[in-house]
C-alpha positions in Angstrom: -47.3 2.9 -20.1 -47.0 5.5 -17.3 -49.6 7.9 -16.2 -47.4 10.7 -17.7 -47.6 9.1 -21.2 -51.2 7.9 -21.1 -53.1 10.2 -23.3 -56.2 9.6 -25.5 -54.7 11.6 -28.4 -52.1 8.8 -28.7 -54.8 6.5 -30.1 -55.4 8.8 -33.0 -58.6 10.6 -34.0 -61.6 9.9 -36.1 -64.3 12.3 -37.7 -68.0 12.0 -36.9 -70.3 13.4 -39.6 -67.4 14.6 -41.6 -66.5 17.6 -39.3 -66.3 16.6 -35.7 -62.9 15.1 -34.8 -62.7 13.1 -31.5 -60.0 10.9 -30.1 -60.3 7.3 -30.9 -60.0 6.4 -27.2 -63.3 7.7 -25.6 -65.2 6.8 -22.4 -68.3 4.5 -22.2 -70.5 5.7 -19.3 -72.5 2.5 -19.1 -70.5 1.1 -16.3 -70.5 4.1 -13.9 -74.1 3.2 -12.9 -75.3 0.6 -10.4 -75.2 -3.2 -10.6 -76.9 -4.4 -13.8 -76.6 -0.9 -15.3 -79.5 0.1 -12.9 -79.6 2.9 -10.4 -76.6 4.7 -8.9 -73.2 3.4 -8.6 -72.2 1.5 -5.5 -69.3 4.0 -5.0 -70.5 7.4 -6.1 -67.2 9.2 -5.1 -65.1 6.7 -7.2 -67.5 7.3 -10.4 -67.0 11.1 -9.9 -63.2 10.6 -9.6 -63.1 8.4 -12.7 -65.1 11.0 -14.7 -62.9 13.8 -13.5 -59.8 12.0 -14.7 -61.0 11.9 -18.2 -59.9 15.5 -19.3 -56.4 14.9 -17.9 -56.2 11.8 -19.9 -57.3 13.7 -23.1 -60.6 12.0 -23.5 -62.9 14.2 -25.5 -65.6 11.8 -26.3 -68.1 10.4 -23.8 -70.8 7.9 -24.8 -73.9 7.5 -22.7 -77.6 6.4 -23.2 -80.9 7.0 -21.8 -81.1 3.5 -20.5 -77.9 3.8 -18.4 -79.3 4.0 -14.9 -81.7 5.2 -16.4 -80.5 8.8 -16.3 -77.8 8.1 -13.7 -74.9 8.4 -16.1 -75.9 11.9 -17.3 -76.3 13.1 -13.8 -72.9 11.9 -12.8 -71.2 13.3 -16.0 -72.9 16.7 -15.2 -71.8 16.5 -11.6 -68.3 15.7 -12.3 -67.5 17.7 -15.4 -69.9 20.7 -15.8 -69.0 23.4 -16.8 -67.7 21.4 -19.7 -64.4 22.1 -21.3 -64.3 23.2 -24.9 -64.2 20.3 -27.3 -65.8 17.8 -25.1 -68.5 15.6 -27.1 -71.2 13.8 -25.2 -72.9 11.4 -27.4 -76.2 9.6 -26.5 -78.4 6.9 -27.9 -82.0 6.0 -27.7 -84.2 3.1 -28.5 -84.0 1.0 -25.5 -86.4 1.6 -22.7 -85.8 0.6 -19.2 -88.1 2.9 -17.4 -90.4 0.3 -16.1 -88.6 0.1 -12.6 -91.7 -1.8 -11.2 -91.1 -4.6 -13.6 -89.3 -7.5 -12.0 -87.2 -8.3 -15.1 -85.9 -4.7 -15.8 -85.6 -5.8 -19.3 -84.4 -3.7 -22.1 -87.3 -3.0 -24.5 -86.6 -1.8 -28.1 -88.5 0.3 -30.5 -88.9 3.9 -29.5 -91.1 5.9 -31.9 -89.6 9.1 -33.3 -91.5 11.3 -30.9 -90.2 9.3 -27.9 -86.7 9.6 -29.3 -87.0 13.3 -29.7 -88.3 13.6 -26.1 -85.4 11.3 -24.9 -82.9 13.7 -26.5 -84.5 16.8 -24.9 -84.3 15.0 -21.5 -80.6 14.0 -22.2 -79.8 17.6 -23.0 -81.3 18.8 -19.8 -79.7 16.2 -17.7 -76.1 16.8 -19.0 -76.7 20.7 -19.0 -75.9 21.2 -22.7 -77.7 22.8 -25.6 -76.6 20.3 -28.1 -75.8 16.6 -28.1 -74.7 14.0 -30.7 -77.6 11.5 -30.9 -77.9 8.3 -32.7 -81.3 6.6 -33.3 
């Protein structure tokens, strides 16, 4: 496939929640963070270039999570793509906590309570600069 024919729409679409159509080929923001999905990427400029290529490839769905970085993927998405084009869906997830940076293991901890999930979604909204976000708990 050449660059001119590479377009996410070629993969078809699916509907989220019965009314939100997105292309089947989206972008998972987990790997734009640093090694071990922790901290900033080794090559910040390349991460930004990668994200800025998404609209030209027709990608209209970006998946992120509070544990990616943590927070790094959202900052990069905002830096690269804000103001967002119409139709771009940014989805987030909660339930894994990696905020204990002082912990030598940096392990993923499960089990956010509802209030923590709500707070996590509010933080995600602020980080990516949106008023609404698709959230899965």
